N, C-alpha and C positions, 0 to 999 in steps of 0.2 A: 839715470845720473849716477855718477860714481859716489860710493858711500861716504868717502872721507870729505867730499865737498858738502854733502848734506850735514855732516857733523860740524863742519866749520860754519855753515849757515846757522845751525842751532846755537853754536858758541857765540856767534856775532849777535844773535837776537838776545841771548841772555846777557851778553856784555853791554849792549845798549840799554837793556832794562835795568841793569845795575847802575849805569851812569845816571839814569833818571830817578831811581829810588834810593840809592845809597844804603841798601840793606846788608851788604857784604855777602849775603848768601847767594844771590844770583851770580855774582862774579865767580864764586867757587864752583857753582854748577857749570858755568861757562868753561872753566878749566877742565872739569870732568868731560865736557863735550870735546875739548881739544885732545884729551887723552884718548877718547873713543875714535877721534879722527886719525890719530897716529896708529891705533890698532887696525883701523880700516885700511890705512895705507899699506899695511903689511899683508893685505888680502885675506885677513881672518874673517870668519863669518859673523853674521849679525848677533848670535848669542855671545860671542867673545867681545864684540863691540859694546853690547848692552852691559855685560858684566864689568868691563873696564870703566864705562860711564858711571855705573852705580858705585863701584868701589872707590873710584877717584873722587866722586862727589861726596860720598859718605865720609871719606877720610878728611876731606877739606872741611866739611860742615862739622865733623866731630872734633877736629883738632885745631884748625886755624880759626874758625869762627869764634869759639869762646875766648881765645887769646886776643883776637882783634877787638871784640866787644869790651873785654876787660881793660884793654889798653886805652880805648876811646873814653871810657867812663872814669878814668883816674883823675883825681883832682890835680891841679897844677902843683909841681914840686916847690915852686918859689912863689910866695905871696908877695904881691906888690901893691902899691897905692895904700889907701886907707885900710884894706884888709890886713896889711902887714903890721899895723899898729895894735890890733887886738891881741891882748895877752901881755903887752909891754907895761912897764911901770911908768908912772908919771909923778911929778911933784906939783902940789897945789899952789898956785900963785895968788889966786883970789878965791875966797870962800865958795865952796861948791855946795849947792842945794838941789832940790828937784827941778829948779827952773833956770839957774844960771851958774856961772863960775868960769875960772880960767885955770888951765894946767899946762905944764911944760912936758912934752913927750919928746925925748931925745933933745934936739936943739930947737924944736918948734913949739910955738905957743898956740894952744887950741882952746876954743870955747868948750865948756864942759857942763854936764848935768850929772847928778847922782843917779846911779843905776836904780837904787832904791830911793824913791822920791821922798821918803820920810827922813832920810839922813841929811845931816849938815856936816860937811867935812872942812875943818879949819885950815888956814894957810900953813904951809910947811909940811903937811902930812904927805906920805907916799900912798898912791892909789894904783890900782890895776885897771887898765882899759878893758872893759867888758865888751863894748860894741861901739861902732861908729855910725852915726846917723847924719848924713850930709856932711857938714863941717863941725859937728859937735861930737865930742867923745863922751860916752856914758861910762862913768868910773865908779869903782867900789873901793872903799878903804882897805888897806892891808891890815891884818891882825897884828 
């Protein structure tokens, strides 16, 4: 069998394995096999094909793989929903203690509890939203 066809079969096997596992690494090795197939198409010997495969695969695994993994693990740039409320300030509408209370965050009224359950925060004070649990904001008074 012609060598470049063998390399394309190897690339296809690694490509399918990548689609099944989503490791990023197998796809880069498949690209290395495609480079080896190109070298084989120029009628260069097996040592050159193996060298091209190893260099292309190592280059991909050494440069592209870390960038791809770092890109996938980045947190979203824009927080939405309740996560966007954490860190915002709020105005106390109804006394907030460790069990109940009401605050206004932006233009919305939220049920609230004191982040520190021993605190009692009177009406009119400004608080910071520390956490959101369901539909309840956990707040802490500003100094």
